[in-house]
Structure formats: C-alpha cells, structure tokens
C-alpha positions, -999 to +999 in steps of 0.1 A: -007+638-690+032+633-691+033+592-677+065+604-655+044+634-640+017+606-631+040+582-614+059+611-597+026+621-580+017+586-576+049+580-557+046+613-536+011+601-526+026+566-515+054+584-494+026+610-479+007+582-470+031+558-457+045+585-431+013+592-421+000+561-413+033+558-392+029+588-377+000+574-358+006+556-322-001+522-327-007+517-286-028+549-282-059+530-274-041+508-249-046+520-214-019+521-190-029+494-156-035+509-121-011+487-097-029+472-067-005+448-051+027+453-040+027+491-031+044+514-008+016+513+016+022+475+014+058+472+030+072+453+042+063+424+019+076+391+033+098+373+011+085+347-003+059+342-030+047+374-038+017+384-063+021+413-087-016+423-091-029+451-115-060+464-132-074+447-164-074+473-193-089+446-219-053+441-232-040+409-245-008+408-229+008+428-203+043+437-198+060+441-159+091+458-149+111+451-117+137+471-108+159+454-084+179+464-052+213+453-071+206+478-100+196+453-125+159+445-139+137+421-146+106+416-174+083+394-182+052+392-205+018+374-194-014+373-207-033+378-168-032+407-147-015+385-121+023+374-121+036+352-090+078+354-082+090+338-062+129+343-059+131+383-054+159+392-030+157+412+002+154+453-002+139+480-016+121+474-051+104+496-079+079+483-106+056+494-131+031+474-158+021+485-194-004+471-216+004+450-250-011+435-278+013+410-285+033+382-269+066+396-274+063+433-258+073+450-285+039+467-290+028+484-258+012+516-243+024+538-219+039+527-184+014+525-149+029+546-124+056+532-108+054+517-069+081+509-045+082+483-022+107+467+005+113+427+007+124+418+045+122+381+059+091+364+075+095+359+113+112+334+121+081+316+133+068+314+096+097+296+081+100+266+101+093+231+086+107+203+068+091+207+033+115+223+010+091+238-015+053+252-017+056+271+013+043+308+016+073+322+028+111+319+016+141+318+042+169+338+034+192+318+053+192+286+031+201+283-006+171+271-023+139+288-026+114+272-005+085+292-017+086+281-052+065+251-068+076+217-057+093+192-085+108+157-083+142+171-072+127+183-039+122+151-028+159+146-024+162+178-001+131+166+016+149+134+022+178+155+035+157+173+057+141+144+074+175+128+079+187+161+092+162+162+117+164+131+127+202+128+134+207+162+145+177+172+163+162+141+176+190+120+177+212+136+202+184+138+225+175+108+225+214+095+230+213+117+262+178+096+272+195+063+266+228+074+287+205+087+316+184+051+310+212+029+313+227+048+344+196+047+362+188+008+352+226+002+361+227+019+393+192+010+410+192-024+394+160-017+376+143-053+359+160-084+353+195-087+339+183-092+306+169-056+302+202-039+314+224-059+287+195-046+264+197-011+271+236-014+272+238-028+239+208-002+225+235+028+237+265+010+223+249+007+188+239+045+189+272+058+200+290+033+173+265+049+148+268+084+151+311+072+154+306+057+120+288+087+102+313+113+117+342+089+104+327+085+072+322+128+065+358+130+077+370+102+051+352+115+021+362+150+033+402+142+036+400+120+001+383+150-018+411+173-001+435+147-015+425+145-048+421+188-053+388+193-045+383+231-031+353+240-014+357+276-017+357+270-057+329+240-057+308+244-029+305+221+000+302+186-009+277+174+014+250+202+004+222+191-020+222+221-049+196+221-081 
C-alpha cells in the first residue's frame, strides 16, 4: 500500500478522533445543585452575614454567581455547599450556583435555577452594641461592616466606640448630674464645706475637660483646613477607616 495514502488515512482518523472526543460535553455528568437559601420565600433577608446554601451534588467545587442591585455581579469558587458573604448592599438580588470539577471554575455544569431575594436593614434593636465586628447583622448607617469576622484593626474601632459612648452618652448625663448635685449642695448646705469644695472642683474639671476636647478638635480641623485638607476628597479625618 502507498505510504502517503496510509499517512493520509491515519491523519483523517486522528482528526475524526479529536473532534469526536471534544464534541462530548466534559461536564455532562455534573448535576446542577438545588438552592436552599436564600430564596424569595426567605425575603426580606436582613443585611449582615448571609449564608448561601445549596444541595450537595458530589462535585469537587461549586461556582456561585450573584446579581447585585447595581447591575454588577459577584462570582466565587468554593469547595463546600455553603458560602458566607458579609457585605451585600440593600435591595433586590438574584443568584445561581453550578457544580465544577476544578478550582478555577472553567469546567462547570449547568447553572441551577435562579433564585431572587431582597436584603433589608435589620430592626434597630438588633443593631445596637459597641463591638464593631463579629455580629449577625450589619448597620447600613455606618461606614464599617459589623458582620465581618473580627481583625486586629477592629480594636481601634472598639476603642473609638467606647470613647464616643463615654464622652457623648455617659459624659453629658454625668455632667448634668454634677451640676444638679453642686446646686443642691450649695443651696441646702449639705455636708461639710470640704464636700462642697470637692463637688465644685469635680464639676469644674469636667467642664474644663469638655472645653479642651472641643478646642483640640477645632484647632486640628482649622490647621488641616489651612494646609489644604479637603473633607469632601479625603474624608472626615476624625473617622477611622479601614
């Protein structure tokens, strides 16, 4: 038999084998998961830590796709049937998930049925607290994500929260009580003269402390304004941001 003819037949066979193999869907055996949470029946979902759950299809990896209210989308790969997400905004969302056999998400099966849900802010009574991290729900009115896991930087935020609580919540109430106590001690001559002097001294120190705090803030703010600091561009300097 002619050698050239044999080579041609062999090449044709290789081409046929190549196209035959590549025409078989690689992911035909991958089953689409069933979404269990969140769905429209679970709405409204409160803003914060949201656990996205789906059924186990036996796949090595799963790829999720979330459509955001802004029109953008978020995708990710995980090797479990649960994905925790902390920073989704308020509004209507939709999502789907597919089974994959690699960690890059380039070889996946069909998407599951798309499910929609709505995120709303949790009731105010569930948003209170000084700890700025590790909470179940997020407060959309703050610049931080309270539901994310705690990190070292959250210690500074916690210190700020405690100072704000002491200075602007407890402090004014204490100041008013000191003013009332000083007035009562002076008017009714309660106790010895030494007690009267001490109460007045404490009141004077408290008022002086608040005046110093306000003056310090005013001085720093004025200095930054003089050197060209723009709050609209760089943000409010007295707020911690991470």
